[in-house]
OpenMM code with the backbone's topology and positions (N, CA, C; nanometers):
from openmm import Vec3, app, unit

residues = "UNK UNK UNK UNK UNK UNK UNK UNK UNK UNK UNK UNK UNK UNK UNK UNK UNK UNK UNK UNK UNK UNK UNK UNK UNK UNK UNK UNK UNK UNK UNK UNK UNK UNK UNK UNK UNK UNK UNK UNK UNK UNK UNK UNK UNK UNK UNK UNK UNK UNK UNK UNK UNK UNK UNK UNK UNK UNK UNK UNK UNK UNK UNK UNK UNK UNK UNK UNK UNK UNK UNK UNK UNK UNK UNK UNK UNK UNK UNK UNK UNK UNK UNK UNK UNK UNK UNK UNK UNK UNK UNK UNK UNK UNK UNK UNK UNK UNK UNK UNK UNK UNK UNK UNK UNK UNK UNK UNK UNK UNK UNK UNK UNK UNK UNK UNK UNK UNK UNK UNK UNK UNK UNK UNK UNK UNK UNK".split()
positions = [
    Vec3(9.4920, 10.0281, 5.7366),
    Vec3(9.6198, 9.9916, 5.7919),
    Vec3(9.6739, 10.1011, 5.8850),
    Vec3(9.6549, 10.2255, 5.8436),
    Vec3(9.7037, 10.3373, 5.9241),
    Vec3(9.6278, 10.3452, 6.0572),
    Vec3(9.4974, 10.3184, 6.0574),
    Vec3(9.4165, 10.3227, 6.1780),
    Vec3(9.4623, 10.2146, 6.2762),
    Vec3(9.5018, 10.0985, 6.2266),
    Vec3(9.5509, 9.9900, 6.3121),
    Vec3(9.6799, 10.0328, 6.3803),
    Vec3(9.7697, 10.0958, 6.3086),
    Vec3(9.8966, 10.1423, 6.3666),
    Vec3(9.8723, 10.2491, 6.4737),
    Vec3(9.7852, 10.3433, 6.4448),
    Vec3(9.7551, 10.4499, 6.5410),
    Vec3(9.6917, 10.3890, 6.6667),
    Vec3(9.6020, 10.2940, 6.6488),
    Vec3(9.5394, 10.2271, 6.7632),
    Vec3(9.6418, 10.1508, 6.8453),
    Vec3(9.7344, 10.0822, 6.7774),
    Vec3(9.8383, 10.0066, 6.8466),
    Vec3(9.9305, 10.0986, 6.9270),
    Vec3(9.9705, 10.2106, 6.8700),
    Vec3(10.0570, 10.3064, 6.9389),
    Vec3(9.9828, 10.3681, 7.0580),
    Vec3(9.8582, 10.4058, 7.0399),
    Vec3(9.7798, 10.4659, 7.1486),
    Vec3(9.7594, 10.3666, 7.2630),
    Vec3(9.7316, 10.2414, 7.2305),
    Vec3(9.7143, 10.1385, 7.3329),
    Vec3(9.8447, 10.1155, 7.4088),
    Vec3(9.9570, 10.1109, 7.3369),
    Vec3(10.0873, 10.0921, 7.4016),
    Vec3(10.1177, 10.2077, 7.4965),
    Vec3(10.0925, 10.3305, 7.4532),
    Vec3(10.1172, 10.4472, 7.5384),
    Vec3(10.0286, 10.4422, 7.6625),
    Vec3(9.9037, 10.4046, 7.6460),
    Vec3(9.8128, 10.3955, 7.7595),
    Vec3(9.8570, 10.2893, 7.8593),
    Vec3(9.8963, 10.1723, 7.8112),
    Vec3(9.9419, 10.0643, 7.9006),
    Vec3(10.0677, 10.1070, 7.9753),
    Vec3(10.1625, 10.1693, 7.9066),
    Vec3(10.2859, 10.2144, 7.9724),
    Vec3(10.2571, 10.3235, 8.0760),
    Vec3(10.1646, 10.4140, 8.0464),
    Vec3(10.1298, 10.5197, 8.1423),
    Vec3(10.0667, 10.4611, 8.2674),
    Vec3(9.9778, 10.3650, 8.2518),
    Vec3(9.9145, 10.3014, 8.3677),
    Vec3(10.0182, 10.2248, 8.4494),
    Vec3(10.1077, 10.1514, 8.3829),
    Vec3(10.2127, 10.0762, 8.4538),
    Vec3(10.3047, 10.1713, 8.5303),
    Vec3(10.3449, 10.2815, 8.4690),
    Vec3(10.4321, 10.3787, 8.5352),
    Vec3(10.3637, 10.4374, 8.6584),
    Vec3(10.2379, 10.4757, 8.6446),
    Vec3(10.1635, 10.5330, 8.7571),
    Vec3(10.1516, 10.4328, 8.8717),
    Vec3(10.1235, 10.3080, 8.8389),
    Vec3(10.1126, 10.2051, 8.9425),
    Vec3(10.2426, 10.1852, 9.0175),
    Vec3(10.3522, 10.1786, 8.9458),
    Vec3(10.4820, 10.1598, 9.0104),
    Vec3(10.5185, 10.2821, 9.0934),
    Vec3(10.4948, 10.4000, 9.0407),
    Vec3(10.5320, 10.5233, 9.1110),
    Vec3(10.4563, 10.5407, 9.2428),
    Vec3(10.3275, 10.5119, 9.2448),
    Vec3(10.2471, 10.5401, 9.3629),
    Vec3(10.2293, 10.4225, 9.4577),
    Vec3(10.2534, 10.3008, 9.4141),
    Vec3(10.2267, 10.1859, 9.4986),
    Vec3(10.3497, 10.1049, 9.5346),
    Vec3(10.4640, 10.1457, 9.4899),
    Vec3(10.5866, 10.0721, 9.5194),
    Vec3(10.6925, 10.1688, 9.5710),
    Vec3(10.7838, 10.1156, 9.6515),
    Vec3(10.8999, 10.1912, 9.6960),
    Vec3(11.0231, 10.1142, 9.6525),
    Vec3(11.1405, 10.1660, 9.6839),
    Vec3(11.2633, 10.0958, 9.6478),
    Vec3(11.2784, 9.9663, 9.7271),
    Vec3(11.2012, 9.9489, 9.8336),
    Vec3(11.2099, 9.8294, 9.9169),
    Vec3(11.0990, 9.7292, 9.8859),
    Vec3(11.0201, 9.7550, 9.7841),
    Vec3(10.9117, 9.6643, 9.7497),
    Vec3(10.7783, 9.7269, 9.7838),
    Vec3(10.6806, 9.6449, 9.8079),
    Vec3(10.5465, 9.6944, 9.8374),
    Vec3(10.5485, 9.7826, 9.9615),
    Vec3(10.4687, 9.8865, 9.9589),
    Vec3(10.4706, 9.9869, 10.0647),
    Vec3(10.3609, 9.9644, 10.1681),
    Vec3(10.3391, 9.8427, 10.2085),
    Vec3(10.2350, 9.8142, 10.3070),
    Vec3(10.2800, 9.8586, 10.4457),
    Vec3(10.1921, 9.9221, 10.5217),
    Vec3(10.2258, 9.9607, 10.6594),
    Vec3(10.2556, 9.8379, 10.7454),
    Vec3(10.3406, 9.8570, 10.8457),
    Vec3(10.3799, 9.7497, 10.9358),
    Vec3(10.3338, 9.7819, 11.0778),
    Vec3(10.3314, 9.6795, 11.1604),
    Vec3(10.3120, 9.6981, 11.3040),
    Vec3(10.4477, 9.6778, 11.3698),
    Vec3(10.4973, 9.7802, 11.4374),
    Vec3(10.6290, 9.7756, 11.5007),
    Vec3(10.6142, 9.7911, 11.6515),
    Vec3(10.6893, 9.7102, 11.7261),
    Vec3(10.6892, 9.7189, 11.8715),
    Vec3(10.8315, 9.7433, 11.9191),
    Vec3(10.8485, 9.8425, 12.0040),
    Vec3(10.9786, 9.8737, 12.0632),
    Vec3(10.9649, 9.8684, 12.2147),
    Vec3(11.0682, 9.8182, 12.2814),
    Vec3(11.0734, 9.8157, 12.4281),
    Vec3(11.1784, 9.9168, 12.4733),
    Vec3(11.1397, 10.0013, 12.5667),
    Vec3(11.2309, 10.1000, 12.6233),
    Vec3(11.2372, 10.0787, 12.7734),
    Vec3(11.3589, 10.0639, 12.8253),
    Vec3(11.3807, 10.0494, 12.9684),
    Vec3(11.4561, 10.1731, 13.0146),
    Vec3(11.3880, 10.2573, 13.0885),
    Vec3(11.4486, 10.3829, 13.1326),
    Vec3(11.5322, 10.3546, 13.2565),
    Vec3(11.6605, 10.3825, 13.2458),
    Vec3(11.7542, 10.3632, 13.3566),
    Vec3(11.8316, 10.4921, 13.3745),
    Vec3(11.9137, 10.4924, 13.4745),
    Vec3(12.0046, 10.6052, 13.4887),
    Vec3(12.0998, 10.6002, 13.3696),
    Vec3(12.0905, 10.6995, 13.2815),
    Vec3(12.1714, 10.6984, 13.1605),
    Vec3(12.2943, 10.7853, 13.1773),
    Vec3(12.4040, 10.7345, 13.1226),
    Vec3(12.5262, 10.8141, 13.1228),
    Vec3(12.5110, 10.9237, 13.0188),
    Vec3(12.5706, 11.0374, 13.0432),
    Vec3(12.5603, 11.1506, 12.9513),
    Vec3(12.6252, 11.1199, 12.8162),
    Vec3(12.7242, 11.0299, 12.8131),
    Vec3(12.7945, 11.0011, 12.6887),
    Vec3(12.7208, 10.8995, 12.6012),
    Vec3(12.6183, 10.8336, 12.6544),
    Vec3(12.5449, 10.7338, 12.5776),
    Vec3(12.4387, 10.8031, 12.4932),
    Vec3(12.4410, 10.7759, 12.3627),
    Vec3(12.3409, 10.8350, 12.2741),
    Vec3(12.2114, 10.7563, 12.2816),
    Vec3(12.1028, 10.8263, 12.2712),
    Vec3(11.9714, 10.7618, 12.2727),
    Vec3(11.9538, 10.6803, 12.1446),
    Vec3(11.8881, 10.5641, 12.1542),
    Vec3(11.8661, 10.4841, 12.0335),
    Vec3(11.7713, 10.5546, 11.9363),
    Vec3(11.7874, 10.5253, 11.8086),
    Vec3(11.7008, 10.5803, 11.7055),
    Vec3(11.6072, 10.4690, 11.6593),
    Vec3(11.4766, 10.4918, 11.6744),
    Vec3(11.3748, 10.3955, 11.6354),
    Vec3(11.3243, 10.4336, 11.4970),
    Vec3(11.3200, 10.3384, 11.4060),
    Vec3(11.2839, 10.3652, 11.2669),
    Vec3(11.1402, 10.3233, 11.2370),
    Vec3(11.0698, 10.4046, 11.1579),
    Vec3(10.9339, 10.3716, 11.1128),
    Vec3(10.9089, 10.4469, 10.9830),
    Vec3(10.7983, 10.4131, 10.9176),
    Vec3(10.7547, 10.4825, 10.7969),
    Vec3(10.6115, 10.5306, 10.8189),
    Vec3(10.5727, 10.6321, 10.7452),
    Vec3(10.4367, 10.6834, 10.7562),
    Vec3(10.3376, 10.5692, 10.7367),
    Vec3(10.2365, 10.5661, 10.8213),
    Vec3(10.1342, 10.4635, 10.8141),
    Vec3(10.1608, 10.3440, 10.9030),
    Vec3(10.2852, 10.3290, 10.9515),
    Vec3(10.3166, 10.2169, 11.0405),
    Vec3(10.2459, 10.2356, 11.1740),
    Vec3(10.2060, 10.1239, 11.2330),
    Vec3(10.1476, 10.1255, 11.3675),
    Vec3(10.2614, 10.0969, 11.4660),
    Vec3(10.2796, 10.1863, 11.5617),
    Vec3(10.3904, 10.1799, 11.6564),
    Vec3(10.3358, 10.1524, 11.7959),
    Vec3(10.4035, 10.0639, 11.8686),
    Vec3(10.3731, 10.0402, 12.0095),
    Vec3(10.5044, 10.0489, 12.0866),
    Vec3(10.5107, 10.1406, 12.1821),
    Vec3(10.6274, 10.1549, 12.2692),
    Vec3(10.5895, 10.1002, 12.4063),
    Vec3(10.6591, 9.9970, 12.4503),
    Vec3(10.6371, 9.9409, 12.5831),
    Vec3(10.7517, 9.9901, 12.6707),
    Vec3(10.7188, 10.0577, 12.7807),
    Vec3(10.8178, 10.1293, 12.8602),
    Vec3(10.8136, 10.0838, 13.0054),
    Vec3(10.9339, 10.0686, 13.0650),
    Vec3(10.9464, 10.0445, 13.2093),
    Vec3(11.0415, 10.1489, 13.2662),
    Vec3(11.0206, 10.1814, 13.3935),
    Vec3(11.1031, 10.2826, 13.4585),
    Vec3(11.1232, 10.2466, 13.6054),
    Vec3(11.2448, 10.2729, 13.6593),
    Vec3(11.2671, 10.2470, 13.8016),
    Vec3(11.2108, 10.3578, 13.8907),
    Vec3(11.1680, 10.4695, 13.8295),
    Vec3(11.1144, 10.5791, 13.9098),
    Vec3(10.9873, 10.6335, 13.8432),
    Vec3(10.9007, 10.6981, 13.9226),
    Vec3(10.7760, 10.7493, 13.8660),
    Vec3(10.8016, 10.8704, 13.7767),
    Vec3(10.7146, 10.8873, 13.6796),
    Vec3(10.7251, 11.0015, 13.5905),
    Vec3(10.6352, 10.9842, 13.4703),
    Vec3(10.6729, 11.0504, 13.3618),
    Vec3(10.5918, 11.0459, 13.2410),
    Vec3(10.6814, 11.0336, 13.1187),
    Vec3(10.6433, 10.9471, 13.0267),
    Vec3(10.7090, 10.9383, 12.8970),
    Vec3(10.6353, 11.0341, 12.8047),
    Vec3(10.7094, 11.1146, 12.7295),
    Vec3(10.6471, 11.2126, 12.6409),
    Vec3(10.7168, 11.2103, 12.5068),
    Vec3(10.6376, 11.2061, 12.3986),
    Vec3(10.6927, 11.2099, 12.2630),
    Vec3(10.6649, 11.3492, 12.2076),
    Vec3(10.7698, 11.4303, 12.1992),
    Vec3(10.7574, 11.5682, 12.1528),
    Vec3(10.7213, 11.5704, 12.0043),
    Vec3(10.6284, 11.6560, 11.9684),
    Vec3(10.5845, 11.6681, 11.8301),
    Vec3(10.4646, 11.5820, 11.7980),
    Vec3(10.4478, 11.4733, 11.8700),
    Vec3(10.3307, 11.3877, 11.8514),
    Vec3(10.2317, 11.4025, 11.9665),
    Vec3(10.2772, 11.4659, 12.0750),
    Vec3(10.1958, 11.4855, 12.1952),
    Vec3(10.1354, 11.3556, 12.2461),
    Vec3(10.2166, 11.2506, 12.2478),
    Vec3(10.1776, 11.1211, 12.3055),
    Vec3(10.2477, 11.1080, 12.4385),
    Vec3(10.1784, 11.0543, 12.5373),
    Vec3(10.2366, 11.0431, 12.6707),
    Vec3(10.1851, 10.9201, 12.7417),
    Vec3(10.2606, 10.8793, 12.8442),
    Vec3(10.2193, 10.7673, 12.9294),
    Vec3(10.2726, 10.7913, 13.0690),
    Vec3(10.1881, 10.7712, 13.1688),
    Vec3(10.2309, 10.7785, 13.3090),
    Vec3(10.3077, 10.6519, 13.3417),
    Vec3(10.4202, 10.6670, 13.4096),
    Vec3(10.5052, 10.5531, 13.4448),
    Vec3(10.5128, 10.5381, 13.5962),
    Vec3(10.4985, 10.4149, 13.6400),
    Vec3(10.5168, 10.3831, 13.7809),
    Vec3(10.6241, 10.2761, 13.7904),
    Vec3(10.7049, 10.2797, 13.8973),
    Vec3(10.8134, 10.1827, 13.9100),
    Vec3(10.7614, 10.0393, 13.9081),
    Vec3(10.8324, 9.9543, 13.8342),
    Vec3(10.7990, 9.8126, 13.8299),
    Vec3(10.6823, 9.7759, 13.7403),
    Vec3(10.6213, 9.8731, 13.6743),
    Vec3(10.5080, 9.8457, 13.5855),
    Vec3(10.5432, 9.8841, 13.4430),
    Vec3(10.4805, 9.8136, 13.3485),
    Vec3(10.4975, 9.8483, 13.2083),
    Vec3(10.3847, 9.9405, 13.1648),
    Vec3(10.4176, 10.0357, 13.0791),
    Vec3(10.3170, 10.1223, 13.0176),
    Vec3(10.3374, 10.1141, 12.8663),
    Vec3(10.2296, 10.1233, 12.7921),
    Vec3(10.2391, 10.1160, 12.6464),
    Vec3(10.1793, 10.2416, 12.5840),
    Vec3(10.2520, 10.2970, 12.4882),
    Vec3(10.2034, 10.4086, 12.4076),
    Vec3(10.1888, 10.3543, 12.2668),
    Vec3(10.0669, 10.3559, 12.2123),
    Vec3(10.0416, 10.3053, 12.0779),
    Vec3(9.9859, 10.4172, 11.9905),
    Vec3(10.0338, 10.4235, 11.8660),
    Vec3(9.9880, 10.5263, 11.7736),
    Vec3(10.0228, 10.4858, 11.6315),
    Vec3(9.9642, 10.5544, 11.5354),
    Vec3(9.9982, 10.5370, 11.3945),
    Vec3(10.0854, 10.6546, 11.3536),
    Vec3(10.1968, 10.6254, 11.2884),
    Vec3(10.2903, 10.7295, 11.2435),
    Vec3(10.2286, 10.8003, 11.1228),
    Vec3(10.1638, 10.9123, 11.1473),
    Vec3(10.0922, 10.9820, 11.0402),
    Vec3(10.1798, 11.0807, 10.9640),
    Vec3(10.2743, 11.1435, 11.0330),
    Vec3(10.3593, 11.2445, 10.9690),
    Vec3(10.5052, 11.2015, 10.9750),
    Vec3(10.5780, 11.2274, 10.8679),
    Vec3(10.7208, 11.1986, 10.8702),
    Vec3(10.7901, 11.3049, 10.9553),
    Vec3(10.9046, 11.2692, 11.0095),
    Vec3(10.9802, 11.3631, 11.0908),
    Vec3(11.0635, 11.2915, 11.1952),
    Vec3(11.1280, 11.3701, 11.2785),
    Vec3(11.2141, 11.3201, 11.3866),
    Vec3(11.1523, 11.3666, 11.5176),
    Vec3(11.1177, 11.2696, 11.6033),
    Vec3(11.0463, 11.2989, 11.7272),
    Vec3(11.1280, 11.2507, 11.8468),
    Vec3(11.1486, 11.3391, 11.9432),
    Vec3(11.2295, 11.3075, 12.0603),
    Vec3(11.1403, 11.2499, 12.1701),
    Vec3(11.1859, 11.1393, 12.2279),
    Vec3(11.1122, 11.0710, 12.3332),
    Vec3(11.1848, 11.0962, 12.4640),
    Vec3(11.1171, 11.1626, 12.5586),
    Vec3(11.1794, 11.2016, 12.6852),
    Vec3(11.1061, 11.1416, 12.8041),
    Vec3(11.1807, 11.1233, 12.9104),
    Vec3(11.1244, 11.0861, 13.0396),
    Vec3(11.1266, 11.2106, 13.1261),
    Vec3(11.0098, 11.2494, 13.1757),
    Vec3(10.9980, 11.3633, 13.2669),
    Vec3(10.9735, 11.3068, 13.4059),
    Vec3(11.0737, 11.3181, 13.4922),
    Vec3(11.0636, 11.2641, 13.6274),
    Vec3(10.9839, 11.3533, 13.7199),
    Vec3(10.9423, 11.2953, 13.8311),
    Vec3(10.8667, 11.3708, 13.9317),
    Vec3(10.9525, 11.4810, 13.9935),
    Vec3(11.0852, 11.4645, 13.9884),
    Vec3(11.1773, 11.5651, 14.0413),
    Vec3(11.2123, 11.6705, 13.9355),
    Vec3(11.1317, 11.6787, 13.8285),
    Vec3(11.1489, 11.7727, 13.7181),
    Vec3(11.2720, 11.7423, 13.6333),
    Vec3(11.3237, 11.6192, 13.6434),
    Vec3(11.4340, 11.5798, 13.5553),
    Vec3(11.3789, 11.5589, 13.4147),
    Vec3(11.4693, 11.5638, 13.3186),
    Vec3(11.4319, 11.5572, 13.1781),
    Vec3(11.5379, 11.4727, 13.1083),
    Vec3(11.5059, 11.3478, 13.0718),
    Vec3(11.6033, 11.2563, 13.0135),
    Vec3(11.5597, 11.2145, 12.8744),
    Vec3(11.6499, 11.2270, 12.7771),
    Vec3(11.6203, 11.1784, 12.6427),
    Vec3(11.6336, 11.0263, 12.6422),
    Vec3(11.5269, 10.9573, 12.6055),
    Vec3(11.5227, 10.8120, 12.6091),
    Vec3(11.5497, 10.7523, 12.4715),
    Vec3(11.4923, 10.8122, 12.3669),
    Vec3(11.5078, 10.7619, 12.2302),
    Vec3(11.4651, 10.8711, 12.1332),
    Vec3(11.4876, 10.8432, 12.0059),
    Vec3(11.4427, 10.9308, 11.8983),
    Vec3(11.3646, 10.8435, 11.8006),
    Vec3(11.2473, 10.8900, 11.7582),
    Vec3(11.1670, 10.8173, 11.6607),
    Vec3(11.1808, 10.8894, 11.5267),
    Vec3(11.2341, 10.8201, 11.4259),
    Vec3(11.2448, 10.8759, 11.2922),
    Vec3(11.1387, 10.8110, 11.2047),
    Vec3(11.0481, 10.8925, 11.1530),
    Vec3(10.9425, 10.8437, 11.0658),
    Vec3(10.9734, 10.8927, 10.9242),
    Vec3(11.0007, 10.7988, 10.8349),
    Vec3(11.0329, 10.8305, 10.6967),
    Vec3(10.9051, 10.8397, 10.6137),
    Vec3(10.9058, 10.9226, 10.5106),
    Vec3(10.7871, 10.9284, 10.4252),
    Vec3(10.7666, 10.7979, 10.3504),
    Vec3(10.6437, 10.7662, 10.3225),
    Vec3(10.6144, 10.6433, 10.2478),
    Vec3(10.6085, 10.6760, 10.1009),
] * unit.nanometer
topology = app.Topology()
chain = topology.addChain("A")
for resn in residues:
    res = topology.addResidue(resn, chain)
    for name in ("N", "CA", "C"):
        topology.addAtom(name, app.Element.getBySymbol(name[0]), res)
């Protein structure tokens, strides 16, 4: 009888430990932690100094695609990720990547006239 009780307690502890580990590592407060594919469109225009750049949200592991248009030639650059795209007026350019590291990354337009404009901020949350 004592062996049955010890076996029952050990089995219960094992099942609870496995369930806890599964929930801790495979779930978030928002449900299943599956990576997503996210697409953002950025239209670079003459921006007023008082307008704040939009904040783009993602989580680690998400696949991101930024589709960008610009009225003037230059380069889109994502600081910290070293992703870039050459921009020509009237054409769309796409920068695609997987968000591997959490952090806050500034997205700038570098014009041919050496101008430097903040276009957006990418916030990547840990998964």
